[in-house]
C-alpha positions in Angstrom: 116.3 132.7 99.0 115.3 134.8 96.0 114.0 138.3 96.4 110.3 138.1 95.7 110.1 141.6 94.2 112.9 140.7 91.7 111.2 137.4 90.7 107.9 139.3 90.2 109.4 142.0 88.0 111.3 139.3 86.0 108.0 137.4 85.4 106.1 140.4 84.2 108.9 142.0 82.3 107.1 141.8 78.9 103.8 143.4 80.1 105.8 146.2 81.7 107.8 146.8 78.5 104.5 147.0 76.5 102.9 149.3 79.0 105.9 151.6 79.1 106.1 151.7 75.3 102.4 152.5 75.0 102.7 155.3 77.5 105.8 156.7 75.9 104.4 156.8 72.4 101.2 158.3 73.7 103.0 161.1 75.5 105.2 161.8 72.5 102.2 162.1 70.3 100.5 164.7 72.6 103.8 166.7 72.8 104.2 166.7 69.0 100.6 167.3 67.9 99.9 171.1 68.1 96.9 172.4 69.9 95.2 175.8 70.3 94.9 178.1 73.3 91.9 180.4 74.2 93.1 183.2 71.9 93.4 180.9 68.9 97.2 180.8 69.0 99.1 177.6 68.4 100.1 175.8 71.6 102.0 172.6 72.3 101.6 170.4 75.4 104.8 169.8 77.5 105.9 166.3 78.7 104.6 166.9 82.3 101.0 167.7 81.1 101.3 164.8 78.6 102.3 162.3 81.3 99.5 163.6 83.6 96.9 163.3 80.9 97.9 159.9 79.7 98.1 158.6 83.3 94.6 159.4 84.4 93.2 158.6 80.9 94.7 155.1 80.9 93.4 154.3 84.3 90.0 155.9 84.4 89.0 157.0 80.9 87.1 159.9 82.5 88.8 163.3 82.0 88.7 166.9 81.0 90.8 168.2 78.1 93.7 170.1 79.6 94.7 172.9 79.8 92.7 173.9 76.7 90.1 172.1 74.6 91.7 169.6 72.1 91.9 170.1 68.4 90.6 167.4 66.0 94.1 165.9 65.7 94.6 165.8 69.5 91.2 164.1 69.9 92.1 161.5 67.2 95.3 160.7 69.0 93.5 160.5 72.3 91.1 158.0 70.8 94.0 155.8 69.6 95.7 156.1 73.0 92.5 155.1 74.9 92.2 151.8 73.2 95.9 151.0 73.1 96.4 151.8 76.9 93.3 149.7 77.8 94.7 146.7 75.9 98.1 147.2 77.5 96.6 147.4 81.0 94.5 144.3 80.4 97.6 142.4 79.2 99.7 143.6 82.3 97.0 142.8 84.8 96.3 139.4 83.3 100.0 138.6 83.4 100.3 139.7 87.0 97.3 137.6 88.1 98.8 134.6 86.3 102.1 135.1 88.1 100.4 135.4 91.5 98.5 132.2 90.9 101.5 130.3 89.7 102.4 127.5 92.2 106.1 128.3 92.1 105.6 131.9 92.9 103.1 131.1 95.6 105.6 128.8 97.2 108.3 131.5 97.1 105.8 134.0 98.6 105.0 131.6 101.5 108.7 131.0 102.1 109.4 134.7 102.3 106.4 135.2 104.7 107.6 132.3 106.8 111.2 133.7 106.9 109.9 137.0 108.1 107.8 135.3 110.8 110.9 133.4 112.0 113.0 136.5 112.1 110.3 138.2 114.4 110.5 135.5 117.0 112.6 136.7 119.9 111.8 134.1 122.5 113.0 130.5 122.6 111.2 128.1 120.2 111.1 124.5 119.1 111.3 123.5 115.4 108.7 120.7 114.8 109.2 118.7 111.7 106.0 117.0 110.6 102.4 118.1 111.3 99.7 115.6 112.2 97.8 114.4 115.2 100.9 114.1 117.4 102.2 117.5 116.5 98.8 119.1 117.0 98.5 117.7 120.5 102.1 118.7 121.3 101.8 122.3 120.0 98.5 122.8 121.8 100.2 121.8 125.1 103.4 123.9 124.4 101.5 127.0 123.4 99.3 126.8 126.5 102.6 126.6 128.5 103.8 129.7 126.7 106.4 128.0 124.5 106.7 129.0 120.9 106.8 126.5 118.0 107.6 126.5 114.3 106.2 123.8 112.0 107.5 122.4 108.7 105.6 119.7 106.8 105.6 118.5 103.2 101.8 118.4 102.9 100.1 121.8 102.3 96.7 120.3 103.3 98.0 119.6 106.8 99.4 123.1 107.1 96.0 124.5 106.1 94.6 122.7 109.1 97.4 124.4 111.2 96.2 127.8 110.1 92.7 127.0 111.3 93.8 126.0 114.8 93.1 128.6 117.5 96.4 128.2 119.4 97.1 130.7 122.2 100.3 131.7 120.4 100.7 132.0 116.6 102.5 129.1 115.1 104.3 129.8 111.7 104.2 126.9 109.2 105.9 126.1 106.0 105.2 123.5 103.3 108.6 122.0 102.4 110.7 118.8 102.5 112.2 118.6 106.0 114.9 116.2 104.9 116.6 119.0 103.1 119.2 120.9 105.3 118.4 124.3 103.7 114.7 123.9 104.7 115.7 123.2 108.3 118.0 126.3 108.2 115.1 128.3 106.8 113.0 127.1 109.8 115.5 128.7 112.2 117.6 125.6 113.1 120.8 127.7 113.4 119.2 130.6 115.2 120.4 131.3 118.7 116.8 131.1 120.2 116.1 127.7 118.6 116.4 125.4 121.6 115.2 122.1 120.1 114.2 120.2 117.1 111.4 117.5 117.2 111.2 115.0 114.3 107.6 113.8 114.2 107.1 112.7 110.6 105.4 109.3 109.9 108.6 108.0 108.1 111.5 106.8 110.1 114.1 107.6 107.4 113.1 111.2 107.4 113.1 111.4 111.2 116.6 109.9 111.0 117.8 112.6 108.5 116.3 115.4 110.5 117.9 114.3 113.7 121.3 113.8 112.0 121.1 117.2 110.3 120.1 118.9 113.5 123.0 117.4 115.5 125.5 118.4 112.8 124.3 122.0 112.1 123.5 122.9 115.7 124.9 120.5 118.3 123.8 122.6 121.2 120.1 122.1 120.8 118.0 119.3 122.1 116.9 116.8 119.5 113.9 114.5 120.0 112.9 112.0 117.3 110.1 109.5 116.8 110.9 106.0 115.8 108.5 103.1 115.2 111.0 100.3 114.5 113.8 99.0 116.6 116.3 99.4 113.7 115.4 103.1 113.3 115.6 103.6 117.1 119.1 102.2 117.3 120.3 104.1 114.2 119.0 107.4 115.5 120.5 106.8 118.9 123.9 106.1 117.4 124.9 109.7 116.9 123.7 111.1 120.2 120.1 112.1 119.7 118.8 113.3 123.1 115.5 111.4 123.2 114.0 108.7 120.9 110.4 107.9 121.4 108.8 104.6 120.2 105.0 104.9 120.9 104.5 101.1 120.7 107.2 100.2 123.3 106.2 103.2 125.5 102.6 102.1 125.7 103.5 98.4 126.1 105.7 99.4 129.0 102.8 101.4 130.6 100.5 98.4 130.2 103.0 96.1 131.9 103.4 98.7 134.6 99.6 98.7 135.1 99.7 94.9 135.6 102.2 94.8 138.4 101.7 98.3 139.9 98.3 100.0 139.0 99.0 103.0 141.3 102.5 103.5 139.7 100.8 103.4 136.3 98.3 106.1 137.4 101.2 108.2 138.8 103.0 108.1 135.5 99.9 109.1 133.6 99.2 112.0 136.0 102.8 113.3 136.0 103.0 113.4 132.2 99.6 114.9 131.5 99.2 118.0 129.4 97.7 121.2 130.8 94.0 121.0 131.8 93.7 117.3 130.9 91.3 115.4 133.1 92.9 113.0 135.5 92.7 109.4 134.4 90.8 106.9 136.5 92.6 103.9 138.1 92.7 100.6 136.1 93.4 97.1 137.4 94.3 94.7 134.5 93.8 91.1 135.6 96.4 88.4 135.5 95.7 85.3 133.4 95.6 84.5 129.7 95.3 87.4 127.3 94.4 87.5 123.6 96.4 89.7 121.3 94.9 90.5 117.9 97.5 91.7 115.5 101.2 90.9 115.6 102.6 94.0 113.9 104.9 96.5 115.5 102.4 97.3 118.3 101.5 93.6 118.8 105.2 92.6 119.1 105.9 95.3 121.7 102.9 94.3 123.8 103.7 90.6 123.5 107.3 91.1 124.7 106.3 93.1 127.7 103.5 90.8 128.7 105.8 87.9 128.5 108.3 89.7 130.7 105.5 90.1 133.3 104.9 86.3 133.1 101.5 86.8 131.4 100.6 84.1 128.8 99.1 85.3 125.5 97.3 83.8 122.6 98.0 85.6 119.3 95.6 86.1 116.5 97.2 87.3 113.2 95.8 87.4 109.7 99.2 87.0 108.0 101.4 85.1 110.4 104.1 84.4 107.8 104.7 88.1 107.0 104.8 89.2 110.7 106.9 86.2 111.8 104.3 85.3 114.4 105.3 82.5 116.9 103.9 79.0 116.8 100.4 78.4 118.0 99.2 81.7 116.5 95.5 81.6 115.5 95.1 82.6 111.8 92.4 85.3 111.4 91.6 89.0 112.1 89.8 88.5 115.4 86.7 90.2 114.1 84.8 87.0 113.7 83.4 84.9 116.6 84.9 81.6 115.4 88.4 83.0 115.4 88.0 84.3 119.0 86.5 81.0 120.1 89.4 79.2 118.6 91.7 81.4 120.8 89.6 80.3 123.8 88.1 83.7 124.4 85.8 82.4 127.1 88.7 81.5 129.4 90.7 84.7 128.7 90.9 87.6 131.1 91.9 90.3 128.7 92.1 91.2 125.0 94.2 93.7 123.0 92.8 94.9 119.7 96.1 96.1 118.2 95.6 96.1 114.4 96.3 99.2 112.3 92.6 99.5 111.3 90.2 101.3 113.7 87.2 99.6 112.3 88.7 96.1 112.8 89.7 97.0 116.4 86.2 98.2 117.3 84.7 95.1 115.7 87.1 92.9 117.7 86.1 94.7 120.9 82.3 94.4 120.2 82.5 90.7 119.2 84.7 89.8 122.2 82.4 91.6 124.6 79.5 89.5 123.4 81.4 86.3 123.9 83.0 87.2 127.3 81.6 90.4 129.0 84.1 90.2 131.8 87.2 90.8 129.6 89.6 93.6 130.3 89.7 95.4 126.9 92.6 97.3 125.4 92.2 98.9 122.0 94.6 100.7 119.6 93.2 103.9 118.2 95.0 104.9 115.0 93.1 108.1 114.2 92.1 110.9 116.6 88.9 111.5 114.6 87.5 108.2 115.9 87.9 109.2 119.5 84.1 109.5 120.1 83.5 106.0 118.7 86.2 104.4 121.0 84.7 106.3 123.9 81.3 104.9 123.1 82.9 101.4 123.0 83.9 101.8 126.6 87.3 100.1 126.5 89.3 99.9 129.7 92.4 101.3 128.1 93.0 103.0 124.7 96.3 103.5 123.0 96.7 106.3 120.5 100.2 106.9 119.1 99.8 110.7 118.9 98.7 111.0 122.5 101.5 108.7 123.8 104.2 110.6 121.9 102.9 114.1 122.6 102.6 113.5 126.4 106.1 112.2 126.7 107.7 114.9 124.6 105.8 117.6 126.5 107.1 116.3 129.7 110.7 116.1 128.4 110.6 119.6 127.0 108.9 121.4 129.9 110.4 119.5 132.9 113.6 117.5 132.1 113.9 116.8 135.8 110.6 114.8 135.7 112.4 112.0 133.8 114.8 111.5 136.7 111.9 111.5 139.2 110.0 108.8 137.2 113.2 106.8 137.0 113.6 106.9 140.7 109.9 106.3 141.3 109.8 103.1 139.4 112.1 101.5 141.9 109.4 101.9 144.7 106.4 99.8 145.3 102.7 100.3 144.7 102.0 101.5 148.2 104.5 104.3 147.8 102.8 105.5 144.6 99.4 105.5 146.3 100.7 108.0 148.9 101.8 110.4 146.1 98.5 109.9 144.3 96.6 110.8 147.5 98.7 114.0 147.8 98.1 114.9 144.1 94.4 114.3 144.4 94.1 116.9 147.2 95.6 119.7 145.1 94.9 118.7 141.5 91.2 119.7 141.4 90.3 117.0 138.8 93.0 118.1 136.2 96.5 117.0 135.5 98.8 118.9 137.9 101.4 121.3 136.7 104.9 120.1 137.0 107.8 122.5 136.9 111.4 123.0 137.9 112.9 125.8 140.1 116.6 126.4 140.1 118.1 128.2 143.1 120.1 130.8 141.2 120.1 134.5 140.5 117.8 134.1 137.5 115.0 131.9 138.9 115.2 132.8 142.6 117.1 136.1 143.2 115.3 136.6 146.6 116.6 133.2 147.9 120.1 133.7 146.6 120.2 137.2 148.2 119.1 135.6 151.5 121.8 132.9 151.2 124.5 135.5 150.6 123.4 137.0 153.9 123.9 133.7 155.7 120.1 133.2 155.9 119.1 129.5 155.3 115.7 129.4 153.6 113.8 126.1 153.9 111.8 124.2 151.4 108.4 124.8 153.1 108.8 128.5 152.7 108.3 128.1 149.0 104.8 126.8 149.7 103.7 129.8 151.8 101.1 132.2 150.4 102.8 135.6 149.5 100.1 137.5 151.5 99.4 135.1 154.3 102.5 133.3 155.4 100.5 130.8 157.6 98.6 129.6 154.6 100.2 127.0 152.2 99.7 127.0 148.5 98.6 123.7 146.9 102.2 122.7 146.1 104.6 120.0 147.2 108.1 118.9 146.1 108.6 115.7 144.1 112.4 115.8 143.9 115.3 117.9 145.1 118.6 117.5 143.2 121.8 118.8 144.8 124.9 118.2 142.7 124.8 114.4 142.2 122.4 113.7 145.2 118.7 113.2 144.6 116.1 113.4 147.3 112.6 112.0 146.6 109.8 113.8 148.4 112.1 115.9 150.7 110.8 117.2 154.0 109.6 120.8 154.2 112.3 121.6 156.7 115.0 120.7 154.2 117.4 123.7 153.9 118.0 125.1 150.5 121.4 125.8 148.9 122.7 127.6 145.8 122.5 125.4 142.7 119.6 123.2 144.0 117.1 122.0 141.5 113.6 121.5 142.8 110.8 119.6 140.9 107.5 120.9 142.1 103.9 119.6 141.7 101.0 122.0 142.1 97.6 123.2 140.9 97.6 125.2 137.6 98.0 129.0 137.9 99.6 128.6 141.4 103.2 128.9 140.0 102.9 132.6 139.5 102.0 133.2 143.2 105.0 131.1 144.3 107.4 133.1 142.2 106.7 136.1 144.4 108.5 134.3 147.1 111.4 133.4 144.8 111.9 136.8 143.1 110.6 139.5 145.5 113.0 140.1 148.4 110.4 141.9 150.5 107.9 139.1 150.1 110.6 136.5 151.1 111.5 138.7 154.1 107.8 138.6 155.1 107.6 134.8 154.7 110.8 134.3 156.6 110.3 136.7 159.5 106.7 137.8 159.5 107.7 141.4 159.2 106.3 143.5 156.4 108.9 145.9 154.9 107.8 149.3 153.7 108.1 149.7 150.0 108.9 153.2 148.7 110.9 156.2 149.9 107.9 158.0 151.6 106.7 155.0 153.6 110.3 154.2 154.8 110.7 157.8 156.0 107.4 157.7 157.9 108.4 154.4 159.6 111.8 155.8 160.4 110.4 159.0 161.9 107.9 157.0 164.0 110.6 154.8 165.4 112.7 157.9 166.3 109.7 159.4 168.2 109.2 156.2 170.1 112.8 156.1 171.1 112.8 159.7 172.2 
């Protein structure tokens, strides 16, 4: 990176030369032109007084003649100097303003400001490439969880929006091409406290380049990439990218899950919710014939998953040749009643408005509702700005790419163990999921619960590791105890306990803990800090384990010791 001061001086070199020449000639004139002192004797101004006089004359043009009144020759030279210095200053200031407003200089200035912002980050952070609806939702969730983020995007307009957001933690942003390795390095990719890179641009080739560059330049960090086509997904996965998220297949999988296990669907939604998000209500998609409007990337993913569930679908597509729609596809957009009637809307049980145009999707929903008010309605929302309209449309389920991606990435970043829990949970039936939902409902207080991981080690749980070293076996239920009232449980329960290669779903509270255990906990927001007293404060854990309150401080310990001696005597 160029030094901004050097670039500035180089760009205003000519104005500075002119200004220096004007001042030098003016000073030389005042030194050479003779003056007269108070006694009428000849007197010449020295260079210091000449520099002092020219300096405040050139900037203010309000002065007294120093140290003696000027002669006619000096006043004539002062008049020439006044006009020449004013012209020189106007030229210099005009050139400086032109440089400051120059796009190239402003870009360099922003890069230097961004570089300083990155150098001041001491805590772990994620480098997020691409800023839009998805990134905005993700950054909001991360900052509320206390995790730093850095953003790079090629569109300055989007970054202007970033600056207006009131995130709890400042988020540095830079306008640059993220496909360039030097830009990613500038964003802190190779810094020790950069723990991950998230590629969220709207172009799969750029996400591929970002993921590849990140893996080569810093193999130790976690790389998460967005991919909206199967080819891009396979390509990004080929060099070991940690997570690849396709919003269309993810949502289609959730819809299929809701068809055969509504409670499991709700459990997935609750577990991957962002902080303070309201709990979603249960949905019960019916089985029967569904109508699918739009056979693009989203439509194909939904069609594939519905077919795997044994659900028959009738497809409506405006350009079936381009999208390679299957035989029997009804040609049209689905916004017109005749097209929907041709697809037998009256005998269908559900409809998916899955085009890439929000107006068309809303029109499909409104027209379908008039023809068949009992339909289960699923709509694709392409732009978050239209959220209020989709809410007014009262669809049963709404798919927004940004929300789907942000929720999944947030869960992967904050609680990697949650992915293992969900993988194990999917193998259970709907009744099992209902039991967990009932437990979450009791503690969630209407908001998505907080999910976090506790590692039984010296860093996360020094009080427990100290107890284990003394042959004390703490139990899982002791983590739930209130740090001031051991008989009162905090609104927390355990989802998963991982010990080496063994995984225990919903372990019993009497399960003994060991060094190296990983515990996935679910609880109400702001409860985690209270639980950490048990994990990190040895006196608190001693109270939870034995019921005995240890004296803290030298004076109290002396008093208790003296009392016990008096009793014994």
